[in-house]
C-alpha positions as CSV (number, residue, x, y, z in Angstrom):
1,M,-98.6,14.2,51.4
2,K,-97.6,16.6,54.1
3,E,-94.9,14.2,55.4
4,E,-93.5,13.9,51.8
5,T,-93.4,17.7,51.6
6,N,-91.5,17.9,54.9
7,N,-89.0,15.3,53.8
8,Y,-88.5,17.1,50.5
9,K,-87.8,20.4,52.4
10,Q,-85.4,18.6,54.7
11,Y,-83.7,17.1,51.7
12,I,-83.4,20.6,50.1
13,L,-82.1,22.2,53.3
14,K,-79.6,19.4,53.8
15,N,-78.2,19.9,50.3
16,V,-78.2,23.7,50.6
17,A,-76.3,23.4,53.8
18,F,-73.8,21.0,52.2
19,G,-73.4,23.4,49.3
20,V,-72.7,26.3,51.6
21,K,-70.1,24.2,53.4
22,I,-68.4,23.4,50.1
23,L,-68.5,27.0,49.0
24,R,-66.9,27.9,52.4
25,Y,-64.1,25.4,51.8
26,L,-63.6,26.6,48.3
27,A,-63.4,30.3,49.5
28,F,-60.9,29.2,52.1
29,L,-58.9,27.3,49.5
30,V,-58.9,30.3,47.1
31,I,-57.7,32.6,50.0
32,I,-54.9,30.1,50.8
33,I,-53.8,29.8,47.1
34,A,-53.9,33.6,46.6
35,T,-52.0,34.2,49.9
36,T,-49.5,31.5,49.0
37,K,-48.7,33.1,45.6
38,I,-48.3,36.6,47.1
39,A,-46.3,35.2,50.0
40,F,-43.9,33.4,47.7
41,R,-43.5,36.4,45.5
42,Y,-42.5,38.8,48.3
43,F,-41.5,36.7,51.3
44,S,-39.8,33.5,49.8
45,P,-36.6,33.9,51.8
46,F,-38.5,34.0,55.0
47,I,-40.8,31.1,54.0
48,F,-37.8,29.0,53.1
49,A,-36.2,30.0,56.4
50,L,-39.3,28.8,58.3
51,L,-39.3,25.5,56.5
52,I,-35.6,24.9,56.9
53,S,-35.9,25.7,60.6
54,F,-38.2,22.6,61.0
55,F,-35.4,20.4,59.6
56,I,-32.6,22.0,61.6
57,K,-34.5,22.1,64.9
58,P,-33.7,18.4,65.8
59,L,-30.0,19.0,65.2
60,V,-30.2,22.1,67.5
61,K,-31.8,20.1,70.2
62,I,-29.1,17.4,70.0
63,L,-26.3,20.0,70.2
64,H,-28.1,21.9,73.0
65,S,-28.4,18.6,75.0
66,F,-24.6,18.6,75.3
67,K,-24.8,21.8,77.3
68,I,-23.9,24.0,74.3
69,K,-25.5,27.4,74.5
70,K,-28.6,27.8,72.4
71,G,-27.2,30.6,70.2
72,F,-24.0,28.6,69.4
73,S,-26.0,25.4,68.8
74,V,-28.2,27.3,66.3
75,A,-25.2,28.9,64.5
76,L,-23.4,25.5,64.3
77,S,-26.5,23.7,63.0
78,I,-27.1,26.4,60.4
79,L,-23.4,26.2,59.3
80,I,-23.6,22.5,58.9
81,V,-26.9,22.4,57.0
82,Y,-26.6,25.5,54.9
83,G,-22.9,24.8,54.3
84,G,-23.8,21.4,52.9
85,L,-26.6,22.7,50.8
86,I,-24.5,25.5,49.3
87,Y,-21.6,23.2,48.6
88,F,-23.9,20.7,46.9
89,F,-25.5,23.5,44.9
90,I,-22.2,25.0,43.8
91,L,-20.8,21.6,42.9
92,I,-23.8,20.6,40.8
93,T,-24.0,24.1,39.2
94,T,-20.4,24.5,38.2
95,R,-20.1,20.9,37.0
96,G,-23.3,21.2,35.0
97,L,-22.4,24.5,33.5
98,A,-19.0,23.3,32.4
99,E,-20.5,20.3,30.8
100,L,-23.2,22.3,29.1
101,I,-20.6,24.7,27.6
102,E,-18.5,21.8,26.5
103,F,-21.6,20.1,25.0
104,G,-22.6,23.4,23.3
105,N,-19.3,23.6,21.6
106,L,-19.4,20.0,20.5
107,L,-23.1,20.1,19.5
108,P,-22.5,20.6,15.7
109,L,-20.2,17.5,15.7
110,Y,-22.8,15.4,17.6
111,T,-25.5,16.5,15.1
112,N,-23.3,15.6,12.1
113,N,-22.4,12.2,13.7
114,A,-26.1,11.4,14.4
115,Y,-27.1,12.5,10.9
116,D,-24.4,10.2,9.4
117,Y,-25.5,7.4,11.7
118,F,-29.1,7.6,10.6
119,Y,-28.2,8.1,7.0
120,D,-26.2,4.8,7.2
121,V,-29.2,3.1,8.8
122,F,-31.4,4.2,6.0
123,S,-28.7,3.1,3.4
124,K,-28.7,-0.3,4.9
125,A,-32.5,-0.4,4.9
126,E,-32.4,0.5,1.2
127,A,-29.9,-2.4,0.6
128,L,-32.1,-4.8,2.4
129,Y,-35.3,-3.6,0.9
130,I,-34.2,-2.8,-2.6
131,Q,-37.8,-2.5,-3.7
132,L,-38.3,0.5,-1.5
133,P,-38.8,3.6,-3.7
134,P,-35.9,6.1,-3.6
135,E,-38.4,8.9,-3.1
136,V,-39.6,7.4,0.2
137,L,-36.0,7.0,1.4
138,T,-35.3,10.7,0.5
139,I,-38.4,11.7,2.5
140,L,-37.3,9.7,5.5
141,T,-33.8,11.2,5.4
142,D,-35.2,14.7,5.2
143,V,-37.5,14.1,8.1
144,A,-34.7,12.7,10.2
145,K,-32.5,15.7,9.3
146,G,-35.4,18.1,10.2
147,I,-35.9,16.4,13.6
148,F,-32.2,16.7,14.5
149,D,-32.0,20.3,13.4
150,K,-35.0,21.0,15.7
151,L,-33.3,19.1,18.5
152,S,-30.1,21.0,18.0
153,T,-31.9,24.3,18.1
154,L,-33.8,23.3,21.3
155,L,-30.7,22.1,23.1
156,T,-28.8,25.3,22.1
157,A,-31.6,27.5,23.3
158,T,-31.8,25.5,26.6
159,T,-28.1,25.9,27.1
160,K,-28.3,29.6,26.6
161,T,-31.2,29.9,29.0
162,I,-29.3,28.0,31.7
163,I,-26.3,30.2,31.2
164,N,-28.5,33.4,31.4
165,T,-30.0,32.0,34.6
166,M,-26.5,32.0,36.1
167,T,-26.6,35.8,35.9
168,L,-29.3,35.6,38.6
169,L,-26.9,34.1,41.1
170,P,-26.1,37.4,42.9
171,K,-29.8,37.9,43.6
172,F,-30.0,34.3,44.7
173,G,-27.0,34.9,47.0
174,I,-28.8,37.8,48.7
175,S,-31.9,35.7,49.3
176,V,-29.8,32.8,50.8
177,L,-28.1,35.3,53.1
178,I,-31.5,36.8,54.3
179,S,-32.9,33.2,54.6
180,T,-29.8,32.2,56.7
181,V,-30.1,35.1,59.1
182,T,-33.9,34.6,59.4
183,T,-33.4,30.9,60.2
184,F,-31.0,31.8,63.0
185,F,-33.5,34.2,64.7
186,I,-36.4,31.8,64.2
187,L,-34.5,29.0,65.9
188,K,-33.0,31.1,68.6
189,D,-36.1,33.0,69.6
190,E,-38.8,30.5,68.6
191,E,-40.7,30.5,71.9
192,K,-40.7,34.3,72.1
193,I,-41.9,34.7,68.5
194,F,-44.7,32.1,68.8
195,S,-45.7,33.5,72.3
196,F,-45.9,37.1,70.9
197,F,-48.0,35.8,68.0
198,I,-50.6,33.9,70.0
199,R,-50.9,36.6,72.7
200,Q,-52.6,38.8,70.0
201,F,-55.7,36.5,70.2
202,S,-58.2,35.4,72.8
203,Q,-57.6,32.3,74.9
204,P,-59.9,29.9,72.9
205,I,-58.2,31.0,69.6
206,Q,-54.8,30.6,71.2
207,Q,-55.6,27.0,72.0
208,K,-56.6,26.4,68.4
209,F,-53.3,27.9,67.1
210,I,-51.4,25.7,69.5
211,M,-53.3,22.7,68.2
212,L,-52.7,23.9,64.6
213,K,-49.0,24.1,65.2
214,H,-49.0,20.5,66.6
215,N,-51.1,19.2,63.7
216,L,-49.0,21.0,61.1
217,L,-45.9,19.5,62.4
218,K,-47.4,16.0,62.5
219,A,-48.7,16.4,58.9
220,L,-45.3,17.7,57.8
221,V,-43.6,14.7,59.3
222,G,-46.1,12.4,57.4
223,F,-45.5,14.3,54.2
224,L,-41.8,14.0,54.5
225,K,-42.1,10.3,55.2
226,A,-44.2,10.0,52.0
227,Q,-41.5,11.9,50.0
228,L,-38.8,9.7,51.4
229,I,-40.7,6.6,50.3
230,I,-41.2,8.1,46.8
231,L,-37.5,9.0,46.7
232,T,-36.6,5.4,47.6
233,I,-38.8,4.0,44.9
234,T,-37.3,6.3,42.3
235,F,-33.8,5.3,43.4
236,F,-34.5,1.6,43.0
237,E,-36.3,2.1,39.6
238,S,-33.2,4.0,38.3
239,L,-30.8,1.5,39.8
240,I,-32.6,-1.5,38.3
241,G,-33.1,0.2,34.9
242,L,-29.5,1.5,34.6
243,S,-28.1,-1.8,35.8
244,I,-30.1,-3.7,33.1
245,I,-28.7,-1.5,30.3
246,R,-25.2,-1.7,32.0
247,V,-24.5,1.9,32.7
248,K,-21.4,2.5,34.6
249,Y,-21.7,3.9,38.2
250,A,-25.4,3.0,38.2
251,F,-25.6,3.3,42.0
252,I,-24.1,6.8,42.2
253,I,-26.1,8.1,39.3
254,S,-29.4,6.6,40.7
255,L,-28.7,8.2,44.0
256,L,-28.1,11.7,42.4
257,I,-31.2,11.3,40.3
258,A,-33.3,10.4,43.4
259,I,-31.9,13.5,45.2
260,I,-32.6,15.8,42.2
261,D,-36.1,14.3,42.1
262,I,-36.8,15.9,45.5
263,L,-36.7,19.3,43.7
264,P,-40.0,19.7,41.9
265,V,-38.7,22.3,39.4
266,L,-36.1,19.8,38.2
267,G,-37.2,16.2,38.8
268,T,-35.9,13.1,37.1
269,G,-36.8,14.5,33.7
270,S,-34.1,17.1,34.0
271,V,-31.5,14.2,34.0
272,Y,-33.0,11.5,31.8
273,V,-34.4,13.6,28.9
274,P,-31.2,15.5,28.1
275,W,-29.1,12.4,28.7
276,A,-31.3,10.4,26.3
277,I,-31.3,13.1,23.6
278,I,-27.5,13.6,23.9
279,S,-27.0,9.8,23.6
280,I,-29.2,9.6,20.4
281,L,-27.4,12.6,18.9
282,N,-24.1,10.9,19.6
283,G,-25.2,7.9,17.7
284,K,-26.1,5.7,20.8
285,L,-29.6,5.0,19.7
286,R,-30.2,2.0,22.0
287,L,-29.0,3.8,25.1
288,G,-31.1,6.9,24.3
289,I,-34.3,4.8,23.8
290,S,-33.6,2.8,27.0
291,L,-33.2,6.0,29.0
292,F,-36.5,7.3,27.7
293,I,-38.2,4.0,28.6
294,I,-36.7,4.1,32.2
295,Y,-37.9,7.7,32.5
296,G,-41.3,6.8,31.3
297,V,-41.6,3.9,33.8
298,I,-40.6,6.3,36.6
299,V,-43.1,8.9,35.6
300,V,-46.0,6.3,35.3
301,V,-45.1,4.6,38.6
302,R,-44.8,8.0,40.4
303,Y,-48.3,9.2,39.2
304,L,-49.8,5.9,40.2
305,V,-48.2,5.5,43.7
306,E,-47.6,9.1,44.8
307,P,-51.3,10.1,45.4
308,K,-51.8,6.9,47.4
309,I,-48.6,7.2,49.5
310,V,-49.0,10.9,50.2
311,G,-52.7,10.5,50.9
312,H,-52.0,7.7,53.3
313,H,-49.6,9.7,55.3
314,L,-51.7,12.8,55.3
315,G,-54.9,10.9,56.1
316,V,-56.8,11.8,52.9
317,H,-58.2,9.9,50.0
318,P,-55.7,9.4,47.1
319,L,-58.2,11.1,44.7
320,I,-58.0,14.3,46.8
321,T,-54.2,14.1,46.7
322,L,-54.2,13.6,43.0
323,I,-56.6,16.6,42.5
324,S,-54.5,18.8,44.7
325,M,-51.3,17.9,42.7
326,F,-53.1,18.6,39.4
327,V,-54.6,21.9,40.5
328,G,-51.4,22.9,42.2
329,A,-49.4,22.3,39.0
330,K,-52.0,24.4,37.1
331,V,-51.8,27.3,39.5
332,F,-48.2,27.3,40.6
333,G,-46.5,25.5,37.8
334,V,-44.3,22.5,38.3
335,G,-43.7,23.4,42.0
336,G,-47.4,23.1,42.5
337,I,-47.1,19.3,42.5
338,I,-45.6,19.8,46.0
339,L,-47.5,22.9,47.0
340,G,-50.9,21.4,46.2
341,P,-50.7,18.6,48.8
342,V,-49.1,21.1,51.2
343,I,-52.2,23.3,51.0
344,V,-54.4,20.2,51.6
345,M,-52.2,19.5,54.6
346,I,-52.9,23.0,55.9
347,L,-56.7,22.5,55.4
348,I,-56.6,19.1,57.3
349,A,-54.6,20.6,60.1
350,S,-57.1,23.5,60.3
351,Q,-60.0,21.0,60.5
352,R,-58.3,19.0,63.3
353,S,-57.6,22.2,65.2
354,G,-61.2,23.3,65.1
355,I,-60.5,26.3,62.9
356,L,-62.6,24.7,60.1
357,P,-65.4,22.2,60.7
358,D,-65.0,18.6,59.7
359,F,-66.7,17.1,56.7
360,K,-69.8,15.0,57.6
């Protein structure tokens, strides 16, 4: 009896200890989420500068290996990378804005054409099925007209929202300028900045931060590999789908869609959904439905494979990755699909660096 009591106490203590550990991790997770939200709100240009510096650093090393001074190597690398990004952004924005304005002007014509198309379809259906009551046909026609009226209103509102967003470009330009200057100083004086930071802590903690930096870089490389694999899968899905329905320039369009898919705020839906709706409104029903099907396949495949791929390269179970993506999307919005796994990446790096204890 006494032995059973001791076993029961040990069982209770073990579960209490596990519960305390879980609460500790949850508290740490809440702190990271709250800190991330505050940081992005007030320090987004500097955070983006830190992230971009990771990508530019290899190019700086290559240029510096040719005996080019560190400052000039950094400036030239930033010019190449930022110049390319800004050019791509301006190109996409101006082209997209011009087409949206043109589409907005032609929207009433598209709506009328689509209405006539569907009215003709219903008329043919009436001829084929003469026994169909006229009241039913009238109801179907009214429903179709209502749907297209709502789509027209939605697309018009979306166009206005995008145009209004263009007014924020000056603010965006200032952020880009600050981010560019910050990237220069981070890359130029990386050793000084990191040394100053770790000197504020004791020797054991310094070692943990050095390990944390190493593990974060390793995890970041793994995460980028996972995203590259997902991007490749998206590209081939688009290429195969668009080739089957015989869309012109399928390769170039698929490549652009894959690049846009990198941006979590946009994603493939920002291309396929408007394209499909416009096609349907323009009377190209088969093309529109086909585009919706391709988009649906891409979304389903992504949600099936992304947790497994990201989890494999981060060294965590796919279920944890899926939970982090879902919670991240709930907390941060669409961008949380990326931020969620990034937070998990920070937690794992903290464990491997000894800042947080490992799970048993």
